C-alpha positions as a printed NumPy array, in Angstrom:
array([[-46.259, -37.36 ,   9.05 ],
       [-44.755, -34.752,  11.415],
       [-41.26 , -35.993,  10.422],
       [-42.107, -35.661,   6.769],
       [-43.339, -32.129,   7.267],
       [-40.284, -31.204,   9.141],
       [-38.056, -32.732,   6.396],
       [-39.763, -30.671,   3.764],
       [-39.499, -27.368,   5.62 ],
       [-36.772, -24.765,   6.35 ],
       [-36.138, -22.068,   8.809],
       [-36.365, -18.573,   7.33 ],
       [-36.359, -15.211,   8.962],
       [-39.411, -13.288,   8.94 ],
       [-39.848,  -9.427,   9.277],
       [-40.237,  -9.737,  13.078],
       [-36.766, -11.529,  13.119],
       [-38.273, -14.552,  14.619],
       [-37.854, -18.116,  13.22 ],
       [-40.659, -19.814,  11.654],
       [-41.189, -23.088,   9.692],
       [-42.17 , -22.662,   5.811],
       [-42.529, -25.354,   3.235],
       [-39.443, -25.276,   0.742],
       [-40.166, -23.892,  -2.765],
       [-38.805, -25.877,  -5.7  ],
       [-38.868, -23.27 ,  -8.357],
       [-35.565, -22.542, -10.081],
       [-35.739, -18.695,  -9.117],
       [-38.052, -18.395,  -6.245],
       [-39.493, -14.911,  -4.941],
       [-37.401, -13.342,  -2.36 ],
       [-38.639, -12.173,   0.967],
       [-36.947,  -8.962,   2.169],
       [-36.51 ,  -7.573,   5.821],
       [-34.786,  -4.589,   7.272],
       [-33.558,  -5.291,  10.63 ],
       [-32.362,  -2.759,  13.327],
       [-28.876,  -2.822,  11.725],
       [-30.031,  -1.109,   8.573],
       [-28.894,  -4.039,   6.561],
       [-31.498,  -5.238,   4.037],
       [-31.676,  -9.041,   3.943],
       [-33.412, -11.01 ,   1.206],
       [-34.02 , -14.82 ,   1.426],
       [-34.978, -17.302,  -1.019],
       [-35.18 , -21.152,  -0.925],
       [-34.433, -23.746,  -3.482],
       [-33.873, -27.527,  -3.866],
       [-30.376, -28.841,  -3.744],
       [-28.933, -32.28 ,  -4.273],
       [-29.037, -32.951,  -0.509],
       [-32.382, -31.088,   0.235],
       [-33.835, -27.639,   0.436],
       [-31.333, -24.765,   0.919],
       [-31.962, -21.172,   2.041],
       [-30.097, -18.498,   0.308],
       [-29.581, -15.255,   2.592],
       [-28.338, -12.356,   0.769],
       [-27.331,  -9.392,   2.985],
       [-27.322,  -6.523,   0.431],
       [-25.827,  -3.961,   2.815],
       [-23.27 ,  -6.063,   4.501],
       [-20.233,  -4.68 ,   2.64 ],
       [-21.157,  -0.997,   3.352],
       [-21.818,  -1.94 ,   6.944],
       [-18.582,  -3.612,   7.407],
       [-16.557,  -0.78 ,   5.812],
       [-18.378,   1.684,   8.253],
       [-17.447,  -0.482,  11.198],
       [-13.771,  -0.727,  10.068],
       [-13.712,   3.046,   9.623],
       [-15.132,   3.63 ,  13.041],
       [-12.488,   1.172,  14.495],
       [ -9.796,   3.104,  12.57 ],
       [-10.885,   6.506,  14.162],
       [-10.879,   5.016,  17.58 ],
       [ -7.669,   3.024,  16.853],
       [ -9.324,  -0.279,  17.923],
       [ -7.777,  -3.554,  17.009],
       [ -5.12 ,  -1.962,  14.889],
       [ -2.301,  -4.279,  14.057],
       [ -0.017,  -2.224,  11.661],
       [  1.545,   1.054,  11.837],
       [  2.35 ,   2.935,   8.616],
       [  5.47 ,   5.135,   8.686],
       [  5.79 ,   7.884,   5.996],
       [  8.464,  10.359,   6.735],
       [  8.085,  11.24 ,  10.442],
       [  4.538,  10.479,  10.503],
       [  3.157,   7.135,  11.963],
       [ -0.497,   5.991,  11.305],
       [ -2.208,   2.963,  12.791],
       [ -4.313,   0.803,  10.673],
       [ -5.577,  -2.663,  10.039],
       [ -3.46 ,  -4.956,   7.889],
       [ -6.227,  -6.877,   6.227],
       [ -7.867,  -3.657,   5.194],
       [ -4.641,  -1.896,   3.583],
       [ -3.387,  -5.24 ,   2.064],
       [ -6.755,  -5.773,   0.304],
       [ -6.415,  -2.725,  -1.684],
       [ -2.805,  -2.027,  -1.904],
       [ -0.483,  -4.428,  -3.844],
       [  2.57 ,  -2.753,  -2.006],
       [  1.007,  -3.265,   1.454],
       [ -0.004,  -6.852,   0.564],
       [  3.591,  -7.715,  -0.618],
       [  5.211,  -5.826,   2.551],
       [  2.999,  -7.537,   4.971],
       [  3.183, -11.11 ,   3.265],
       [  6.805, -10.901,   3.358],
       [  7.486, -10.767,   7.095],
       [  4.162, -11.384,   8.866],
       [  4.216, -10.956,  12.66 ],
       [  0.993, -12.658,  13.971],
       [ -0.028, -11.42 ,  17.342],
       [  1.894,  -8.236,  17.24 ],
       [  1.703,  -4.707,  15.671],
       [  3.862,  -4.609,  12.647],
       [  5.563,  -1.394,  11.312],
       [  5.586,  -0.644,   7.545],
       [  8.065,   1.979,   6.578],
       [  7.304,   3.483,   3.287],
       [ 10.071,   4.41 ,   0.797],
       [ 11.964,   7.728,   1.255],
       [ 10.422,   8.928,  -1.939],
       [  6.916,   9.171,  -0.289],
       [  7.93 ,  11.417,   2.449],
       [  7.153,  14.528,   0.081],
       [  3.581,  13.363,  -0.064],
       [  2.931,  12.361,   3.551],
       [ -0.212,  14.645,   3.687],
       [ -1.913,  12.26 ,   1.101],
       [ -1.626,   9.193,   3.372],
       [ -4.847,  10.008,   5.125],
       [ -6.628,  10.623,   1.851],
       [ -5.293,   7.042,   0.49 ],
       [ -6.435,   5.303,   3.62 ],
       [ -9.879,   6.938,   3.508],
       [-10.204,   5.372,   0.031],
       [ -8.997,   1.917,   1.279],
       [-11.488,   1.908,   4.037],
       [-14.452,   3.383,   2.264],
       [-13.998,   3.502,  -1.437],
       [-14.328,   7.364,  -1.481],
       [-11.584,  10.022,  -1.128],
       [-11.955,  13.882,  -0.757],
       [ -9.017,  15.442,  -2.46 ],
       [ -8.049,  19.157,  -2.509],
       [ -7.515,  19.836,  -6.025],
       [ -5.249,  22.704,  -5.686],
       [ -2.778,  21.25 ,  -3.344],
       [ -3.515,  17.609,  -3.005],
       [ -4.238,  15.983,  -6.264],
       [ -0.791,  15.323,  -7.513],
       [  0.326,  14.144,  -4.052],
       [ -2.449,  11.597,  -3.894],
       [ -1.736,  10.476,  -7.45 ],
       [  2.026,  10.043,  -6.693],
       [  1.419,   8.027,  -3.329],
       [ -1.382,   5.958,  -4.861],
       [  0.916,   5.049,  -7.746],
       [  3.846,   4.213,  -5.47 ],
       [  1.623,   2.074,  -3.049],
       [ -0.137,   0.524,  -6.269],
       [ -3.805,   1.523,  -5.066],
       [ -5.015,   0.96 ,  -8.617],
       [ -8.606,   2.085,  -8.232],
       [ -7.584,   5.435,  -6.667],
       [ -4.807,   5.717,  -9.176],
       [ -6.956,   5.244, -12.233],
       [ -9.651,   7.675, -10.785],
       [ -6.892,  10.407, -10.135],
       [ -5.605,   9.88 , -13.873],
       [ -9.119,  10.294, -15.221],
       [ -9.695,  13.472, -13.288],
       [ -6.27 ,  14.956, -14.09 ],
       [ -6.715,  14.28 , -17.827],
       [-10.26 ,  15.777, -17.736],
       [ -9.176,  18.948, -16.016],
       [ -5.73 ,  19.325, -17.275],
       [ -6.239,  22.721, -18.742],
       [ -6.72 ,  24.068, -15.106],
       [ -3.353,  22.663, -13.947],
       [  0.279,  23.681, -14.472],
       [  1.089,  21.952, -17.754],
       [  4.905,  21.713, -17.194],
       [  4.409,  20.354, -13.687],
       [  1.801,  18.022, -15.017],
       [  3.991,  16.57 , -17.849],
       [  6.865,  16.125, -15.389],
       [  4.529,  14.266, -13.158],
       [  3.332,  11.949, -15.848],
       [  6.995,  11.101, -17.   ],
       [  8.086,  10.455, -13.502],
       [  5.297,   8.03 , -12.748],
       [  5.33 ,   6.644, -16.245],
       [  1.579,   7.583, -17.032],
       [  1.342,   8.089, -20.904],
       [ -2.134,   9.471, -20.773],
       [ -1.068,  12.402, -18.55 ],
       [  2.095,  13.122, -20.817],
       [  0.03 ,  13.065, -23.92 ],
       [ -2.623,  15.413, -22.499],
       [ -0.001,  17.789, -21.237],
       [  1.815,  17.671, -24.621],
       [ -1.403,  18.298, -26.615],
       [ -2.31 ,  21.281, -24.432],
       [  1.17 ,  22.682, -24.582],
       [  1.075,  26.098, -26.765],
       [  3.235,  25.957, -29.987],
       [  5.807,  28.786, -29.864],
       [  5.411,  31.357, -32.434],
       [  8.483,  31.549, -34.824],
       [  9.589,  34.842, -36.159],
       [  9.194,  35.194, -40.024],
       [ 12.151,  34.577, -42.022],
       [ 13.779,  37.547, -43.883],
       [ 15.22 ,  36.412, -47.235],
       [ 18.243,  38.17 , -48.672],
       [ 17.53 ,  40.211, -51.85 ],
       [ 18.243,  38.041, -54.898],
       [ 20.406,  39.252, -57.958],
       [ 18.331,  41.531, -60.035],
       [ 15.687,  42.151, -57.512],
       [ 14.068,  45.413, -58.218],
       [ 12.854,  46.025, -54.526],
       [ 13.915,  49.303, -52.796],
       [ 17.652,  49.066, -51.652],
       [ 18.623,  50.427, -48.309],
       [ 20.023,  54.041, -48.586],
       [ 23.319,  53.018, -47.045],
       [ 23.928,  50.3  , -49.681],
       [ 22.947,  52.784, -52.463],
       [ 25.628,  55.329, -51.183],
       [ 28.245,  52.635, -51.211],
       [ 27.447,  51.622, -54.588],
       [ 27.619,  55.156, -55.94 ],
       [ 31.039,  55.821, -54.303],
       [ 32.4  ,  52.651, -55.691],
       [ 31.376,  53.881, -59.377],
       [ 33.034,  57.282, -58.971],
       [ 36.283,  55.778, -57.566],
       [ 36.386,  53.317, -60.597],
       [ 35.806,  56.094, -62.984]])
């Protein structure tokens, strides 16, 4: 009997974070028990029957945010960094798995020549040197999903670097912001940037906002038999011609 009871029971985490036996529930969508532990992560548990017996489903809702926060802390303290990003004359330590997960450029560069056990250097192309100040902002987005960009002096640099590194989420967000607030930005510079990075949305917005040049009205020549007032000089010439002919 004891063995039967144990077979039909599972371990679940209670609010007191102690392990207790509870009979398994056999409903398709059983109710969930939630507990918030000292880490601040909300954990929900549910049980259901599987082919080989009861299964407990532990969903830690805040795990992703907690993991990103931990990685940002390690980056700020330069702990466990295994790659150095070189842009111009600046070198920035980072974690290869983090930057490769959000950037196709980094993923390809780190996969091409992996160096397990050592700190690898990734040298960015020469054309990125002009936007070296944007690298910390791009890394901030890769490590946390949020980037604080100075609009007046940083938006175009972040867009250019995000495009070159193929950080697609940040690139699309920058494009949306630029298109929404294009009227506040220099249109000639904006259009040139859109053409350089092959972003048709920006090119079209800049072209639509470009003022149409005002053309001077066309002055038509007086036609034969026109009764409009003829300039005085022209009248004088005509009179002199008639006198000479007479």
